[in-house]
SEFILO-18112 format. One record per atom (N, C-alpha, C): x, y, z. Coordinates in Angstrom, 2 decimals. Layout:
N
+---------+---------+---------+
|    east |   north |      up |
+---------+---------+---------+
|       X |       Y |       Z |
...
+---------+---------+---------+
% end
This chain:
102
+---------+---------+---------+
|    east |   north |      up |
+---------+---------+---------+
|    0.88 |   -1.16 |    0.00 |
|   -0.03 |   -0.02 |   -0.04 |
|    0.95 |    1.21 |    0.04 |
|    0.55 |    2.16 |   -0.84 |
|    1.35 |    3.40 |   -0.95 |
|    0.95 |    4.43 |    0.20 |
|    1.95 |    5.18 |    0.60 |
|    1.60 |    6.23 |    1.66 |
|    0.66 |    7.29 |    0.98 |
|   -0.06 |    8.03 |    1.82 |
|   -0.92 |    9.06 |    1.17 |
|   -0.12 |   10.14 |    0.45 |
|   -0.62 |   10.57 |   -0.61 |
|    0.16 |   11.56 |   -1.43 |
|    0.02 |   12.95 |   -0.70 |
|    1.16 |   13.65 |   -0.66 |
|    1.26 |   15.00 |   -0.02 |
|    0.53 |   15.98 |   -0.98 |
|   -0.03 |   17.05 |   -0.31 |
|   -0.63 |   18.01 |   -1.25 |
|    0.51 |   18.77 |   -1.96 |
|    0.19 |   19.25 |   -3.13 |
|    1.31 |   20.03 |   -3.95 |
|    1.71 |   21.24 |   -3.19 |
|    3.03 |   21.59 |   -3.37 |
|    3.48 |   22.87 |   -2.91 |
|    2.74 |   23.93 |   -3.64 |
|    2.49 |   25.05 |   -2.99 |
|    1.92 |   26.22 |   -3.73 |
|    2.95 |   26.76 |   -4.62 |
|    2.51 |   27.55 |   -5.59 |
|    3.47 |   28.16 |   -6.50 |
|    4.22 |   29.26 |   -5.74 |
|    5.59 |   29.10 |   -5.80 |
|    6.51 |   30.05 |   -5.22 |
|    7.48 |   30.55 |   -6.22 |
|    8.04 |   31.80 |   -6.07 |
|    9.15 |   32.20 |   -6.82 |
|   10.39 |   31.35 |   -6.36 |
|   11.45 |   31.37 |   -7.21 |
|   12.62 |   30.61 |   -6.76 |
|   13.11 |   31.22 |   -5.47 |
|   13.17 |   32.48 |   -5.27 |
|   13.63 |   33.10 |   -4.01 |
|   12.73 |   32.76 |   -2.84 |
|   11.42 |   32.64 |   -3.04 |
|   10.54 |   32.29 |   -1.95 |
|   10.82 |   30.73 |   -1.65 |
|   11.05 |   29.91 |   -2.61 |
|   11.37 |   28.49 |   -2.39 |
|   12.74 |   28.45 |   -1.61 |
|   13.73 |   29.24 |   -1.99 |
|   14.94 |   29.24 |   -1.31 |
|   14.85 |   29.72 |    0.16 |
|   13.97 |   30.75 |    0.31 |
|   13.70 |   31.25 |    1.65 |
|   13.08 |   30.24 |    2.56 |
|   12.06 |   29.47 |    2.06 |
|   11.39 |   28.46 |    2.84 |
|   12.42 |   27.35 |    3.18 |
|   13.21 |   26.87 |    2.18 |
|   14.15 |   25.88 |    2.39 |
|   15.22 |   26.28 |    3.44 |
|   15.74 |   27.50 |    3.29 |
|   16.71 |   27.94 |    4.24 |
|   16.18 |   28.11 |    5.63 |
|   14.96 |   28.66 |    5.74 |
|   14.28 |   28.81 |    7.03 |
|   14.14 |   27.48 |    7.73 |
|   13.67 |   26.42 |    6.93 |
|   13.48 |   25.16 |    7.63 |
|   14.84 |   24.45 |    7.97 |
|   15.90 |   24.73 |    7.22 |
|   17.18 |   24.20 |    7.63 |
|   17.60 |   24.87 |    8.85 |
|   17.37 |   26.17 |    9.07 |
|   17.72 |   26.78 |   10.34 |
|   16.88 |   26.20 |   11.45 |
|   15.61 |   26.04 |   11.26 |
|   14.74 |   25.39 |   12.34 |
|   15.31 |   23.98 |   12.68 |
|   15.66 |   23.26 |   11.70 |
|   16.17 |   21.88 |   11.97 |
|   17.51 |   21.97 |   12.84 |
|   18.30 |   23.01 |   12.51 |
|   19.57 |   23.18 |   13.30 |
|   19.27 |   23.62 |   14.69 |
|   18.32 |   24.55 |   14.87 |
|   18.02 |   25.02 |   16.12 |
|   17.31 |   23.86 |   17.02 |
|   16.62 |   23.02 |   16.31 |
|   16.03 |   21.87 |   16.99 |
|   17.18 |   20.86 |   17.49 |
|   18.22 |   20.83 |   16.77 |
|   19.30 |   19.94 |   17.23 |
|   20.12 |   20.55 |   18.31 |
|   20.08 |   21.91 |   18.35 |
|   20.80 |   22.55 |   19.40 |
|   20.01 |   22.67 |   20.77 |
|   18.71 |   22.66 |   20.70 |
|   17.82 |   22.75 |   21.81 |
|   18.28 |   21.91 |   23.02 |
|   18.69 |   22.54 |   24.11 |
|   19.25 |   21.76 |   25.19 |
|   18.21 |   20.90 |   25.88 |
|   16.93 |   21.26 |   25.73 |
|   15.85 |   20.50 |   26.33 |
|   15.54 |   19.24 |   25.61 |
|   16.09 |   19.06 |   24.40 |
|   15.75 |   17.97 |   23.53 |
|   16.98 |   17.19 |   23.17 |
|   18.17 |   17.72 |   23.25 |
|   19.42 |   17.20 |   22.82 |
|   19.89 |   16.08 |   23.67 |
|   20.77 |   15.25 |   23.16 |
|   21.41 |   14.22 |   24.02 |
|   22.93 |   14.24 |   24.00 |
|   23.57 |   14.98 |   23.13 |
|   25.01 |   15.12 |   23.14 |
|   25.47 |   16.51 |   22.78 |
|   26.62 |   16.89 |   23.21 |
|   27.18 |   18.21 |   22.91 |
|   27.72 |   18.21 |   21.52 |
|   28.24 |   17.08 |   21.01 |
|   28.97 |   17.18 |   19.68 |
|   27.85 |   17.42 |   18.57 |
|   26.72 |   16.79 |   18.63 |
|   25.62 |   17.09 |   17.66 |
|   25.21 |   18.59 |   17.71 |
|   25.06 |   19.02 |   18.94 |
|   24.69 |   20.42 |   19.10 |
|   25.69 |   21.36 |   18.60 |
|   27.04 |   21.08 |   18.84 |
|   28.16 |   21.82 |   18.37 |
|   28.13 |   21.86 |   16.81 |
|   27.96 |   20.74 |   16.19 |
|   27.98 |   20.64 |   14.74 |
|   26.79 |   21.53 |   14.13 |
|   25.64 |   21.48 |   14.84 |
|   24.52 |   22.24 |   14.37 |
|   24.85 |   23.70 |   14.56 |
|   25.34 |   24.09 |   15.62 |
|   25.74 |   25.54 |   15.88 |
|   26.79 |   26.05 |   14.89 |
|   27.69 |   25.16 |   14.58 |
|   28.69 |   25.57 |   13.59 |
|   28.06 |   25.85 |   12.16 |
|   27.04 |   25.06 |   11.86 |
|   26.37 |   25.24 |   10.57 |
|   25.38 |   26.42 |   10.51 |
|   25.01 |   26.94 |   11.57 |
|   24.11 |   28.03 |   11.59 |
|   24.51 |   29.26 |   10.70 |
|   25.70 |   29.81 |   10.90 |
|   26.06 |   30.98 |   10.08 |
|   25.87 |   30.79 |    8.60 |
|   26.32 |   29.67 |    8.02 |
|   26.11 |   29.45 |    6.59 |
|   24.68 |   29.33 |    6.20 |
|   23.81 |   28.74 |    6.91 |
|   22.45 |   28.67 |    6.60 |
|   21.70 |   30.03 |    6.85 |
|   22.13 |   30.73 |    7.85 |
|   21.54 |   32.09 |    8.05 |
|   21.94 |   33.00 |    6.89 |
|   23.16 |   32.80 |    6.30 |
|   23.57 |   33.54 |    5.15 |
|   22.67 |   33.28 |    3.89 |
|   22.38 |   31.96 |    3.78 |
|   21.55 |   31.53 |    2.68 |
|   20.12 |   32.14 |    2.80 |
|   19.52 |   32.21 |    4.02 |
|   18.26 |   32.78 |    4.23 |
|   18.37 |   34.35 |    3.89 |
|   19.46 |   34.98 |    4.36 |
|   19.62 |   36.33 |    4.06 |
|   19.68 |   36.61 |    2.60 |
|   20.43 |   35.74 |    1.81 |
|   20.57 |   35.90 |    0.38 |
|   19.23 |   35.72 |   -0.32 |
|   18.43 |   34.79 |    0.15 |
|   17.18 |   34.57 |   -0.47 |
|   16.21 |   35.82 |   -0.29 |
|   16.30 |   36.36 |    0.98 |
|   15.39 |   37.48 |    1.16 |
|   15.97 |   38.75 |    0.46 |
|   17.30 |   38.82 |    0.34 |
|   17.91 |   39.93 |   -0.53 |
|   17.48 |   39.80 |   -1.92 |
|   17.47 |   38.65 |   -2.50 |
|   17.08 |   38.33 |   -3.85 |
|   15.61 |   38.77 |   -4.04 |
|   14.78 |   38.47 |   -3.13 |
|   13.35 |   38.77 |   -3.17 |
|   13.21 |   40.31 |   -3.14 |
|   13.88 |   40.96 |   -2.17 |
|   13.80 |   42.38 |   -2.19 |
|   14.32 |   43.11 |   -3.34 |
|   15.44 |   42.60 |   -3.85 |
|   16.03 |   43.27 |   -5.10 |
|   15.11 |   43.11 |   -6.30 |
|   14.33 |   41.99 |   -6.45 |
|   13.43 |   41.80 |   -7.52 |
|   12.17 |   42.53 |   -7.30 |
|   12.00 |   43.23 |   -6.23 |
|   10.78 |   43.91 |   -6.03 |
|    9.66 |   43.10 |   -5.31 |
|   10.06 |   41.99 |   -4.87 |
|    9.10 |   41.15 |   -4.01 |
|    9.17 |   41.71 |   -2.55 |
|    8.30 |   42.69 |   -2.41 |
|    8.40 |   43.47 |   -1.10 |
|    7.54 |   42.85 |   -0.01 |
|    6.62 |   41.95 |   -0.38 |
|    5.63 |   41.45 |    0.63 |
|    5.89 |   39.96 |    0.77 |
|    5.69 |   39.50 |    1.98 |
|    5.77 |   38.09 |    2.25 |
|    4.26 |   37.64 |    2.23 |
|    3.91 |   36.68 |    1.43 |
|    2.58 |   36.21 |    1.36 |
|    2.42 |   35.12 |    2.38 |
|    1.99 |   35.46 |    3.63 |
|    2.20 |   34.60 |    4.74 |
|    1.27 |   33.30 |    4.57 |
|    0.12 |   33.46 |    4.05 |
|   -0.73 |   32.28 |    3.85 |
|   -0.17 |   31.25 |    2.88 |
|    0.37 |   31.70 |    1.86 |
|    0.96 |   30.85 |    0.86 |
|    2.27 |   30.19 |    1.42 |
|    3.04 |   31.01 |    2.06 |
|    4.27 |   30.47 |    2.64 |
|    3.97 |   29.44 |    3.79 |
|    2.97 |   29.83 |    4.56 |
|    2.53 |   28.83 |    5.65 |
|    2.05 |   27.45 |    4.94 |
|    1.31 |   27.53 |    3.91 |
|    0.99 |   26.26 |    3.22 |
|    2.12 |   25.52 |    2.83 |
|    3.15 |   26.20 |    2.18 |
|    4.36 |   25.50 |    1.79 |
|    5.13 |   24.95 |    3.04 |
|    5.22 |   25.62 |    4.16 |
|    5.86 |   25.05 |    5.34 |
|    5.08 |   23.92 |    5.86 |
|    3.75 |   23.88 |    5.78 |
|    2.97 |   22.74 |    6.26 |
|    3.27 |   21.56 |    5.41 |
|    3.29 |   21.69 |    4.07 |
|    3.57 |   20.66 |    3.13 |
|    4.94 |   19.96 |    3.44 |
|    5.87 |   20.86 |    3.78 |
|    7.29 |   20.38 |    4.08 |
|    7.47 |   20.05 |    5.52 |
|    6.45 |   19.77 |    6.28 |
|    6.47 |   19.25 |    7.60 |
|    7.03 |   20.28 |    8.60 |
|    6.82 |   21.57 |    8.33 |
|    7.34 |   22.65 |    9.13 |
|    6.79 |   22.66 |   10.52 |
|    5.56 |   22.26 |   10.78 |
|    4.96 |   22.25 |   12.12 |
|    5.79 |   21.34 |   13.06 |
|    6.05 |   20.09 |   12.53 |
|    6.79 |   19.06 |   13.40 |
|    8.25 |   19.67 |   13.55 |
|    8.83 |   20.10 |   12.45 |
|   10.17 |   20.54 |   12.53 |
|   10.34 |   21.76 |   13.49 |
|    9.48 |   22.64 |   13.44 |
|    9.51 |   23.84 |   14.34 |
|    9.24 |   23.43 |   15.81 |
|    8.41 |   22.46 |   15.99 |
|    8.07 |   21.93 |   17.33 |
|    9.39 |   21.46 |   18.08 |
|   10.43 |   21.06 |   17.40 |
|   11.64 |   20.63 |   18.04 |
|   12.39 |   21.79 |   18.66 |
|   12.06 |   23.07 |   18.26 |
|   12.74 |   24.23 |   18.77 |
|   12.10 |   24.55 |   20.13 |
|   10.87 |   24.14 |   20.38 |
|   10.08 |   24.49 |   21.54 |
|   10.52 |   23.53 |   22.72 |
|   10.18 |   23.94 |   23.95 |
|   10.41 |   23.11 |   25.03 |
|    9.41 |   21.91 |   24.96 |
|    9.86 |   20.70 |   25.38 |
|    8.93 |   19.55 |   25.31 |
|    7.95 |   19.70 |   26.52 |
|    6.72 |   19.11 |   26.41 |
|    5.85 |   19.21 |   27.51 |
|    6.39 |   18.65 |   28.80 |
|    6.00 |   19.27 |   29.82 |
|    6.57 |   18.82 |   31.19 |
|    5.72 |   17.67 |   31.63 |
|    6.53 |   16.57 |   32.13 |
|    5.79 |   15.43 |   32.64 |
|    5.56 |   15.63 |   33.95 |
|    4.24 |   15.33 |   34.49 |
|    3.97 |   15.47 |   35.93 |
|    4.76 |   14.59 |   36.82 |
|    5.17 |   15.06 |   37.95 |
|    5.99 |   14.31 |   38.83 |
|    5.26 |   13.18 |   39.61 |
+---------+---------+---------+
% end
């Protein structure tokens, strides 16, 4: 049996797609660094070392959008793209885990 088919990504400009990809890469890295969810310092260190390069990629995507005259972020469309790319689960790793009652 095949897994359910994901909904299609909404139409994005190349820069918007790059922005969404870069944003999710940063979210993934921050999730690996989150001290409330991590298990070892080496993995967190490697993620922290990768942050500047991925932040620069996000900056470059936003710069490209701005330079091309894309002055507005279409939040609803970008949110749909993030949901298709599992952004809610990925961003959840940045937050504190639920507290277990004692």
